[in-house]
C-alpha positions in Angstrom: 208.8 68.0 147.4 205.1 67.6 147.5 204.0 71.3 147.4 200.4 72.0 147.8 199.0 75.7 146.2 195.3 76.6 147.8 194.7 78.5 144.8 191.5 80.3 145.9 191.8 82.6 142.4 192.0 80.0 139.8 189.4 79.4 137.2 189.1 77.2 134.3 187.4 80.2 132.1 190.9 81.7 132.7 193.0 84.9 133.6 196.6 85.4 134.8 196.0 82.9 137.6 195.1 79.8 135.3 198.1 80.8 133.0 200.7 80.4 136.2 198.9 77.4 137.6 199.1 75.6 134.1 202.9 76.7 134.0 203.1 75.4 137.7 202.0 72.0 136.8 204.0 71.5 133.9 207.0 72.7 135.3 207.2 71.7 138.7 207.7 68.0 137.9 210.3 68.7 135.3 212.1 70.3 138.3 211.7 66.7 140.7 208.6 67.9 142.4 205.1 67.0 142.9 202.2 69.7 142.7 198.4 70.0 143.9 196.6 72.4 142.9 193.8 73.1 145.8 191.0 75.1 144.3 187.6 75.5 145.0 184.7 74.5 142.8 181.4 73.3 142.4 182.1 69.6 143.0 185.0 67.1 144.5 187.2 66.5 141.4 190.5 65.3 140.6 192.1 66.0 137.3 195.2 64.3 136.1 197.8 66.8 134.1 200.6 64.1 134.5 202.1 61.5 137.1 202.7 64.4 139.6 200.6 67.2 138.2 196.9 67.3 139.6 194.4 70.0 140.0 192.3 69.1 143.0 188.8 70.8 143.5 186.6 70.8 146.2 182.5 72.2 146.8 182.9 75.4 147.2 180.1 78.9 147.0 180.4 80.7 143.5 181.9 84.2 144.3 179.0 86.6 144.2 180.3 89.7 142.4 182.2 87.0 139.7 180.5 83.5 138.7 183.6 82.4 137.0 185.1 82.1 140.6 184.2 80.3 143.8 185.4 81.1 147.4 186.8 78.2 150.2 184.2 79.0 152.9 184.8 76.1 155.0 187.9 76.1 157.0 187.3 72.5 158.7 186.9 71.0 155.3 189.8 72.8 153.7 191.9 71.5 156.6 190.8 68.0 156.3 191.6 68.0 152.7 195.2 69.0 153.4 195.5 66.7 155.7 194.8 64.0 153.1 196.9 65.4 151.0 200.1 66.1 153.3 202.2 68.6 151.5 206.1 69.4 152.3 205.1 73.2 151.3 201.8 74.8 151.4 201.7 77.9 148.9 198.3 80.1 149.3 197.5 82.1 146.4 195.3 84.8 147.7 195.8 87.8 150.4 192.0 87.7 151.7 190.6 84.6 153.7 191.9 81.6 152.9 195.9 82.4 154.0 194.0 82.4 157.8 192.7 79.1 157.1 196.1 77.5 156.0 197.9 79.2 158.7 196.0 77.4 161.7 196.4 74.4 160.0 199.5 72.2 161.1 202.4 75.2 161.9 205.2 72.4 161.8 205.0 72.7 157.7 206.4 75.3 155.8 204.4 78.1 153.7 204.0 81.0 151.6 201.8 83.2 150.6 201.8 84.1 146.9 200.6 88.1 146.1 198.6 87.3 143.5 196.4 90.4 143.9 197.1 93.7 145.4 193.6 94.8 146.7 195.2 98.7 148.1 195.9 99.4 144.2 193.0 97.5 142.7 190.7 99.2 144.7 191.5 101.5 147.4 194.2 103.7 145.7 192.3 103.6 142.8 189.2 104.9 144.0 190.3 107.6 146.3 193.6 108.6 145.2 192.0 111.1 143.3 191.2 113.5 146.4 193.7 111.6 149.3 197.4 111.0 149.6 198.6 107.4 150.0 199.6 107.9 153.1 196.7 108.9 154.3 194.0 105.9 152.3 197.0 103.4 154.0 195.7 105.0 157.4 192.0 104.3 156.6 193.1 100.7 155.6 195.1 99.9 158.7 193.2 97.0 159.5 193.8 95.1 155.8 197.5 96.6 156.5 197.7 94.6 160.1 195.9 91.8 158.4 199.2 91.8 155.6 201.3 92.2 158.5 199.9 89.3 160.4 200.4 87.2 156.9 204.1 88.1 157.2 204.6 86.8 160.8 202.3 83.6 160.1 203.9 82.4 156.8 207.7 81.6 155.9 208.0 84.3 153.1 205.4 86.5 151.3 206.4 86.0 147.6 205.8 89.4 145.4 206.3 89.5 141.7 206.8 93.1 141.1 209.5 95.0 143.1 207.3 98.0 143.5 204.6 95.5 145.5 207.6 93.9 147.3 209.0 97.9 148.1 205.8 98.5 149.4 205.4 95.8 151.7 208.1 95.8 153.3 207.9 99.4 153.4 204.3 99.2 155.4 205.7 96.6 157.9 205.3 93.4 156.2 208.1 90.8 157.6 209.7 87.9 155.2 208.4 89.5 151.7 210.5 88.2 148.6 210.9 88.9 144.8 210.4 86.3 142.5 209.6 88.0 138.8 207.7 85.8 137.2 208.4 85.0 133.2 207.3 83.9 130.2 206.5 80.3 128.4 209.4 79.7 126.5 209.9 79.2 122.9 206.7 81.2 121.6 207.2 84.8 121.9 209.8 86.4 119.3 210.0 89.4 117.7 210.0 87.0 114.6 206.6 86.5 114.7 205.8 89.9 113.4 203.9 89.3 110.4 202.8 91.9 107.9 199.3 90.4 106.6 198.4 89.9 110.0 198.9 93.3 111.0 197.1 94.6 107.9 194.1 92.2 109.1 193.6 93.6 112.3 194.0 97.1 111.1 191.4 96.5 108.6 189.1 95.4 111.1 189.6 99.2 112.8 188.7 100.2 108.9 192.4 101.8 108.7 195.1 101.2 106.0 198.1 99.5 106.8 199.8 103.0 106.9 198.2 103.8 110.2 199.2 103.0 114.1 198.2 99.7 115.5 197.7 99.9 119.6 196.7 96.4 121.2 195.2 95.9 124.5 195.2 92.8 126.6 193.3 91.7 130.1 189.9 90.9 131.7 187.8 93.7 131.1 186.9 94.8 134.6 187.5 98.5 136.6 190.4 98.0 137.8 192.2 97.3 134.5 191.4 101.0 133.4 190.3 100.5 129.9 187.9 103.5 130.2 191.3 105.0 130.1 192.8 103.1 127.3 190.0 104.1 125.4 190.2 107.6 126.3 193.6 107.9 125.6 193.9 106.4 122.3 191.1 108.4 120.6 193.1 111.6 122.0 195.6 110.1 120.4 193.5 109.6 117.3 192.6 112.9 116.5 196.6 113.6 115.9 197.0 110.5 113.6 195.8 107.5 112.5 195.4 105.1 115.3 193.6 101.5 115.5 193.5 100.0 119.0 192.5 96.1 119.7 191.5 94.9 123.1 191.6 91.3 123.4 189.9 90.5 126.5 186.2 89.5 128.6 184.9 90.1 131.5 181.9 92.4 133.2 182.7 95.5 131.7 182.2 94.7 128.1 178.9 96.1 127.5 180.1 99.5 129.2 183.3 99.4 127.1 180.9 98.7 124.2 178.8 101.8 124.8 181.9 104.0 125.5 183.5 103.3 122.1 180.1 103.7 120.5 180.3 104.3 116.5 184.4 104.5 116.5 185.3 102.0 114.1 188.9 102.6 114.8 188.5 100.6 118.4 187.4 97.1 118.8 186.7 94.4 121.2 188.1 90.9 120.9 187.5 87.7 122.6 190.9 86.6 123.8 193.1 84.3 121.5 193.7 81.0 123.4 195.9 79.6 120.6 199.6 80.6 122.1 201.2 80.6 118.6 198.0 83.0 117.3 198.6 84.9 120.0 202.1 85.4 120.3 202.0 86.5 116.1 199.1 88.9 117.0 201.3 90.7 119.6 204.8 90.7 117.5 202.2 92.3 114.5 201.4 95.5 116.6 203.0 98.6 117.0 202.5 99.2 120.7 201.1 97.2 123.7 199.0 100.1 126.0 197.9 99.4 129.4 195.7 101.1 132.0 196.3 98.9 135.3 198.7 100.1 138.0 197.4 97.4 140.2 199.1 94.7 138.1 201.3 92.2 140.2 203.1 91.2 137.6 201.6 91.8 134.4 201.9 89.1 132.1 201.1 90.8 129.1 203.8 93.5 129.3 206.0 90.2 129.9 205.2 88.7 126.5 205.2 91.9 124.8 208.6 93.0 125.5 209.2 89.3 124.7 207.7 90.0 121.5 209.8 93.0 120.7 206.6 95.4 121.2 206.8 98.6 123.0 204.9 99.1 125.7 203.1 102.3 127.0 202.1 101.6 130.6 201.6 103.5 133.9 204.5 104.4 136.3 202.9 102.2 138.8 202.7 98.2 139.9 204.2 95.3 138.0 203.3 96.8 134.6 206.1 99.2 135.0 209.1 96.9 135.3 208.7 95.6 131.6 209.1 99.7 130.7 212.3 99.5 132.2 215.5 99.6 129.8 214.4 101.1 127.1 211.1 98.5 127.0 208.4 101.4 126.5 207.6 104.9 128.5 205.5 104.9 131.7 203.0 107.8 132.3 201.4 109.1 135.3 199.0 106.4 136.6 195.2 107.2 136.2 196.1 110.0 133.8 194.7 109.7 130.2 196.1 113.2 128.8 199.6 111.3 130.2 198.8 108.2 128.7 197.4 109.9 125.1 200.9 111.7 124.7 202.8 108.4 125.6 201.3 106.6 122.8 202.3 109.3 120.4 206.0 109.7 121.9 206.6 105.5 121.5 205.1 105.6 117.8 207.6 108.3 117.2 210.3 105.7 118.0 212.4 105.0 114.7 212.8 101.3 115.7 211.5 98.6 117.8 213.3 98.4 121.1 216.3 95.6 121.3 215.8 94.7 125.2 217.3 92.0 127.4 216.2 88.4 127.2 213.1 88.2 129.5 213.2 85.7 132.3 211.5 82.4 131.8 208.5 80.9 134.1 211.4 77.7 134.3 213.8 80.6 136.0 210.9 81.9 138.1 209.8 78.6 139.1 213.9 77.2 139.9 214.0 80.3 141.9 211.0 79.8 144.2 211.2 76.4 144.9 214.8 76.7 145.5 214.2 78.9 148.4 211.3 76.8 149.3 213.8 73.5 149.9 216.0 76.0 151.8 212.9 77.0 154.0 211.9 73.3 154.5 215.5 72.4 155.6 215.8 75.5 157.8 212.6 74.3 159.5 213.9 70.7 159.7 217.6 71.6 161.3 215.7 73.8 163.7 
């Protein structure tokens, strides 16, 4: 099939969606499909990634809250570009405005929404969850729920990567939901990459000896990632035993988090490690991954940590919780720094590293996803 992904969340500077896009461009052609990522950008550009893989950008405004991203604002121009690309199947990788644009394009072409974002968890539940129940919050955000329900009827499938998100959408009346957990890049992450020398260097950066414990955090420095909670939890746990925390990430909250850390030498903010082999070695060499975000639609960092044999401490809501199942780690009450601190101390007392089932790979993910697309297209053609 010719598959076009209308991808409003793509940014060449990184992020989970970029990682997903790169894997789609590599794996899609291996599975016999032609893949185009149609993304907003500063100008029209075609970036070839292979004979049947490309990124096409169309001139669009920068997103005012984060200049690393753009957004689609011209429905007519988007329709014209889709007409030129003539896909057999179209994806939309955003639950915001772009799916409305695509829903009004040629209705005979089968289509899917990929839930790369969970706005209710990232914003509504996080902002108001300490004073209101989820049921009350959902009633207050009924217009957005109605928008999600409309997507369920306008698209052939609403693809979720975590069971919690799929079940919540289904319970909220969103039709045509499907579960396709993502996976890791094959051949990169493994417990065998554990390197005592790397661990010692990272602890030295935290002004700690090799006998201390090393925690790792990975992700964008944004409010919904709850790094403040992670820092508070690690600091509290550090009063009980020597603990270092390395956070790999960049984003708008860097200055705020630096102020929170203050003069604590045991917590260090570092830029993301782009070299995949080096990053995999860092993951395998830590003692635990700590994550704060309950709005993850999958949590790639959690999947990669599990594949690296790294126990994790994650919130009990959102995609991250899936990776702690089956002995992969511990969950704590989402949004509760004290509970996270207690879970950190508990997981550091585990006698051995977890021996968990092998994780899915991105090949597994795309094989299943594209098989569903082919079945949808076949049903459409037969109707």
